[in-house]
C-alpha positions, 0 to 999 in steps of 0.5 A: 478450537484455537489451541489447535490452530496455535497448535498447528502453527508452532509445528509448522504447518499451514492453516487451510484458508478456511481454518485461517478465517476461524482463527482470525475471526476468533482473535478478533472476537473471542478474547483469546488470551494475549499470550496465545494470541502472541504466539500464535501471531510470531509462529506465522511471521516466524516460517512466513504467512502463505497465500490460504493464511493471508486470504482468510484473513482478508475475508475476515476483516472484509466482513467487518469493514466499512466498503464502498463501491467505485464507479469506475476502475481504480488502483491504489499504491501501498506498501506494507511499510516495515523496512525500516529505512525511512525513506520519505513517502514515495507510494504518496507521492506516486499516488498523487502523479497517476491520479493526475495523469488520469488513472483513478486512484484510492488511497487506503492508509494509516498514520504511521505505525513502523516510521515515522510518518504515513500516508494520513501524516503527510496528506494532512500536513500538505492539507488534505482533510484525512477524516471525509466521511465515506459518500465524501470520500465517494465523491472526491474519488469521482470528481477529484480523480483520487481520494483517501480512505484512512483505515480506522474508520473503515476497519475499525474491528482492528481496535480489538487486537491492536492491544495485541500488536502493541504488545507483541512489538513485531510486525504480524500479519495484521501489518500486510493485510491492510494495503489488501483490505482496501474498502473500494477494492480496487482493480489495481494495485501496486503493493510494495512488500519490505519482506521478499519472502512474503511477495509470492503469498500476496501475490496470489491473495492479491489474485485470490481476491480478483485483482485484475492486474497488480505488482507486488514490489520489494527492491533489492536493498529491502525498499517496499517500494521499486528502488532506483539504488539497484534492481528491484523484483518484481511478481506480476499478475494477472488473472490466470497468470503470476510472473516474476522478474527482476526491474534495473532502473538504469535500463529506463536512462535512470541513475543509481543514487544512494539511499540518503537521497531519498530517506524522509525522517520527520515530517517536516522534511518528508513534507519538503522533499513531496513540495520538491518534486511536485514544483518540478525539482529534478534529482532522486526523489523525483526519480524514485517516483517517476519509476513507481509512478510508470510502474503503476500507470503500467498496471492500470493499463493506461500505458504498454510500456514503462518508458512510455509511463515515465515520460507520462508522469514526468510531463504530469508533473512538469506541466504542473498538473499533479500539483492542481489535482493535489490543490483540488484534492485539498479543496475538495476533500474539505468543502466538497468543491473543487478549485 
């Protein structure tokens, strides 16, 4: 049966959601030979994955995942990675700011794969216990307002395709699924995508799996974030509609910056930039975080406009609320006690 699906995608045909689901199950459980698995995944990547294919794979992965139930509405801010621009951990810092504005955040992430520093790496360096049990992770969300879900703990089945992904050496559909298969199934999401040709498919997938509101963003310089270097393309999702538009940071009073002002590189540099933002230092790194936090606050229905979101994010940073919520996250993730 896998040969049928392989032939279809190699010939440029698309799979139905059920066919993609079956293909995903076979990749996970049937010991498909590396050459066939690689050909299948590479063919999908070459013509770009469709919403039906992404949705089928999402269903297959969530069936095997350790899932949690949330007691309130929440958001995730994350990106697919793979833009090869070596920016610092914008979405992780953004998550802390958003949580300090009163929106609960379930940050689902991993160690670095395509970059040098992943969300797990930077949070661990800040002092957060990324190895929380599912019970502690859920309690941390309730008590602190933000939690971290270390992807390998909740999706152990992905070990089955680890060798395939390493041997292929290019991004595959599995790289784009990580941000979508959050074990807490957030109501809201801001998801960055490095490949603009995937934006529409991912937007439709998020709508299919029940996100109340979401944004799928791609900067025109290739960043998988909303950029302050230039314009970004946004696909905005609600229950019954998807609209796309261009977001220009200059319209919100943010000056354009060069890429090197937000590049992190090594863990030490990423850590310093994040800490400086939390300490209130002005500059390009803070600007890009404020911009992305505003989008998340808008998606989460905390504010009515981007301008309101930016003001709320800046107030949270400048009054020390963001720094304080990080301290609480560090303490509770380690001891189950608030500082």
